[in-house]
N, C-alpha and C positions, 0 to 999 in steps of 0.2 A: 309459708314460703314454699314454692314448688321446687326450689333448688336444694332443699334439705329433705331428710327422711328417705322414703322409698323411691321417689322419682328418679334421682340420679342413678341409683342402683339398677332400676329397670331400664334406663337408657343403655347402660352397659350390657344388660341381659339381652335387650333387643338387638344390639350390635352382634353379640355372640350367636344369637339364634339365626340371623340371616347371613352370616359370613359364608356358609356353604350354599345356602339356597340361592344366593346371588350369582353363583358361578355359571350355571348351565346356559343362560342366554348369551352372555358375552363370549363364552367359549364355543358357542354353537357353530360358527364358521369352521373352526379347527376340527371339531368333532365330525362335522359333515364331510370335510375333506378326508379325514382319516378313515371314515367308514363308508364313504361313497354314497351319501344319502340324498334323496330329493327333498323338496319342500314339505311334502306330506309327512315323510318319515321324520324329518327334523321337528315338525310341529308335534308329532307324537311323543318325542322325547320331553318336550316341555309339558305336554299334557299328562305324561306319566306321573310327574311330580304334582302338578296342579290338581288333578282329579283325586289322587290319594290324600293330598294335603287337605282338600275340602272334606273328604270322607272322615278324616281324623278329627275334624272340628266338632262333629256332633256328639260322639261319646265323651270327648274331652271336656266340652262345656258342661255336660251333665255331671261328670265325675268331679269337676272343680267345684261345682255348687254343693256337692255332698261330702267330699273328702278333703277339700282344701286345695289351694293352688300350687303349693310349693313343689310337690313331687311331679306334678304335670308340667310345670314350667321347666323343671330340671330335665325331664325326659325330652321336652321340646328342644333343649339346647344340646345335651349330650347325645341324644338319639339321632338328631340331624347330622351332627358331626361324624358319628360312627358310620352312618349310612353313606355320607359323603366320602369317607375313607374307602368304603367298599366300591363306590363308583370308580375311584381311581385305580382300583385293582381289577376292574371288570374288563375282560378281553374282547367281548362281543357286544353287538347292538342289543340283543335280548337281555343280557346280564345288566347292561347299563339301565335299560328300562325297568327291570325288577328292582334294582338298587335305588333308582329315583323314586319309585313307588314307595319303597320302605322309608326313604327320607321324608316323603310327604306324610305318611302315617305317623311316624315318630314325632314330626314337627307339629302335629295338630293340637297339642296341648297348650302351646304358649299363648296364642292370641285370645282364646276364650277366657283364660285365667288372668292375664295381666291387666287389661284395661279396667275391669271392675275394682281390682285391688288398688290400682293407681288413683282412680277417680274417688274412691272412698277415703283416701288418705289426705285429700285436700278439700277445701271448701267448695260448695257448688259453683260459686262465682269464678273459680279458677280451674274447673275441670277441663275446659277446652284447651287452656294454656298448658296444663300438665300433660294431657294426651298428645298435644303438639310437640312438646319437649321430648316425650317418650319416642315419638316417631323419628327424632333426630338419630337415635341409635340405629334403627333399621336403615334409614337413608344413608348413614355413614358407611354401613356395610355395602349397600348397593353402589355407593360412590367409590369406595376403595377397592372392592373385590375385582371389578374389571381391570383396574390399574395394576393391582398386586398380582391377580391371577394371570394377566397377560405377561407380566414380567417373568413370573415363574415358568409359564408355558414356553416362553422364548428359550429358556435354558433346558427345561426338563420335559416339555410337552404338556398337553392339557391335563393328562392324568396326574402329572406332578403337582399341578395347582390344587387339585382336590386332596391329594395326600398331604401336602405341606400345610394347608390351612386347617385340615381336620384335627390335627394333633393339638394345636393351641386352643381350638374351640372346645375340645373335650375337656382339657384342663380347666378352662374358664368355667365350663358348666358345673364342674365339681366344686370349684371355689364359690360360685354363685349360690349353690345349694347350701353350703356352710354359712355364708354371709346372711342369706335370707332367713335361715334358722336362728341365727344370733340376733338379728335386728327385729324379726317379727315372729317370736314364738307363738304357738297356737293361741294362747289367751289374748295376745296383742292383736293378732289378725281378727279375732272376734270383736275386740274393742274398736278396731279401725272400721270394720264393717258396720258396727252399731252406730257409728257417727255419720253414716250416709243418710240422705234425706228420708224423712218419714214416708211411709207408704200411705196411699189414699185409694179409695175405690176407683176401679177402672172406668175410664171415660171413652165411649165409642169413637169420638173424634180423635182422641189421642192415639187410640189403637190403630185407627185408619191411617193416620199420618206416619206412625211407626212402620206399618207394613209397606206403605208407599215409599218411604225413605229407604228401607231395606231393599225393595225391588229396584228402585232407581240406582242406588249405589252398587248393587250387585251387577246390574246390566252394564253400567259404566265401567266397572272394574273388569268385567269379562271382555268387553270390547277393547279396553285399554291394554289389558294383558296380552290379548291375541295380536294386537298391533305392535306392541313393544317387543314381543318375542322375535319378530322378524326384522327389527331395525338393523341389527348387524348384517344380516344377509342382504337387506335392502341396500345398505351402503356399499357392500362388496359388489353386488351384481348390477346395481343401478348406476353407481358412480365410479366403480372400479377401485374402490378404496381397499387397502391391504387389510387382511383379517385382523391383525393386532390393533391397527388404528380404528377399525370399525368397532371392535370390542371396547376400546377405550372411550368411544363416543357415548356409550351408555352412562358413563360417569357424569356426563353433562345433565342427563335427565334427572338423576338421583341427587345431584348437588343441591337442587331446590329444597329437598327435605331437610337440609342442614340449617335453613333459616326460614323457609316459607311455611313449614309445618307449624312451628311455635307461633309464627306471626298470624297464620290463618286461625289457629285455635284462639289466640288472643282477640282477634277481630270478631270472631263468632261469639265470644263471651260478651262483647259489647254491643254488636249490631244484631245478633240473633243467628242461629244456625241455619235456618231455612234460606234466608237471602244469600248467605255466603255459599251454601251448597248448590243452589240453583245457578248462581253466577258462574262458578267454575265448571259445572256440567254443560251449560250452554256454550261456553268458550271452547271446551275440549274437542267437540265434533269438528268445527271449522279448522282447528289446528291440525287434526289428523288429515283432513283433506289437503291442507297446504303442504304436506309432505311431498305431494306430487308436483308442486309448483316451485318450491324454493330450490335454487341451485346449490351445489356443494360449496362449502366454505363457511364463512361467518354466518350466512343466512340460515343454513341448516342447524348450526350450533345454537343460534338464538331460538329457533323453533323448538328444538329438543329441550332447551331450558324452560320455555314456557309450558310445554307439555309436562315437564317434571314439577313445575310450580302448581299446576292444576291438580296433579296427582297428590302432591304433598299437602295441599290445603284441604282437599276433599276428605282424606282419611281421618284426621283427628276430629273434624267437624261432624262426620257421620258417627264416629264412636261416641263423641260427647252427646249427641242427640239421643243415641240408643240408651246411654246411661241415664239421661234425664227423663226418659219415658218408661223405664222398667224398674221393678222392685229389686231389692238386694238379693232376695232368696233365689231368684231365677235369672239373674243378670248374665252369668256365664253361659247358661243354656241358650239365651237369646243371642249372645255373641257367637256361640257355636253354630247356630242356625244361620246367622248372617255370613260368617266366614265360609261355611259350607256352601251356601248358595253362590257366593262370589267365586270361590275357587272351582266349584264344579262347572259353573257356566264358562269360566275362562278356560278350564281344561277341555271342555267339549268344543268350544269355539276355536281354539288354537289350531288343531289339525284341519278344521273346516276352512280356516283362513289359509293354511298351507295349501290345501286342495284348490281353493279359489285362486291363489297366486300361480299355482301350476297351470291352471286352465285359462285364467283371465289376465294375469299379470298384476303387478303392484298397483298400477294406476286405478283400475276398476275396483280392486279389492279394498284399497284404502278409501276410495270414494264412497263405497257402500258402507264401510265401517263408520266413517265420519257422519254420513247422512243418518244411519240407524241410531247413532248416539244422540244426535240432535233431536230426532223425532221422539225417542223415548223420553228425553227431558221435557219436550214440549207437551207430551201426554200427561206426565206426572205433575207438572208445575201447577195447574189449577187446583189439584187436590191438596197441595202443600201450601200454596200461597194464601188460599182462602182461610186456612186455619192456622197460619203461622203463629209462633209464640208471641204473646202480647207483652209479657213481663217475665222477668227471671224467676220469681217465686212460683208462678204457674208452670213455667217450663220445667221446673224440677219436681213437679208432682209425679210420683211413680205410677205406672200403670199396673 
């Protein structure tokens, strides 16, 4: 059962991890107004976190494979919260940049360490469902943080949002550390990992598909992150929406993760990961382009919801595919590489998107982003479809 054991605990941990990381984008219009920033400078704020978050994944994945996930996951929770508290205390643009970079570095330990341990605690036939359920925790943070953060900001300013949410996040990180130690002592973690699928010799076709999936998902993630980063500013400047309302609209995107992520993982367990992954990637590009066409109101809300569904389905499916194609002893390292490439690409692309919006406007920038996403998927699809998984036992043979 995926509703018992480690999975529910990690859902809560995922929620605590992203409680602070979910704040910069919805609060960006307020930060921009307070500091007098342009689109490029605003994009750099998001990149400061994304780039350092990506860099933190590489050593964290390696360390998790060699020294265990517990301490790295705890640093990923408490460290992010502490850095978020410092963001709230920062008086200048440069100090905010530095603290967001610290937040990214401290948060790098969570994602490389968590999915391998979660997937190893359930049967191979339920890995997609378990990872989809795990994503509910992160999606709940991104769903609630804009609403709670905006409510706090209305009373105490955007800095008050960081300060207020950092304190409970730190407390939860400590509690999670104690609970994880009680439920999974070192010997049990080894037993759980030993229950994961047996390793087999590496197959070139599988390695190729693994690399292509990681490239595709990293590119999609980078384009998606750079697009979503400017959604609040897009709503404010394009439709004349209030800053607080624009921030709250982000909750629509991440509401999909509350149900679409476990559903996507469940479907991929039954229909295969590659068909589901390619489907959502092909759909996402046109959806980004439609941001230019849909009028404000119910239409833009529905469009943002579908973007969130595509994001929420893609993530657990990609994670489950990586788990199925890698061996236990280097799985966290591979996840570290995957998250590093996704975060670094997104961090680099976000200020470029801001520069493009400064020069070309939202219409051409979002058109280029949607077209690029569709073309990347089109290029990768033949490599994946020709060798897609034929049966579940084969799909779970480790590389």
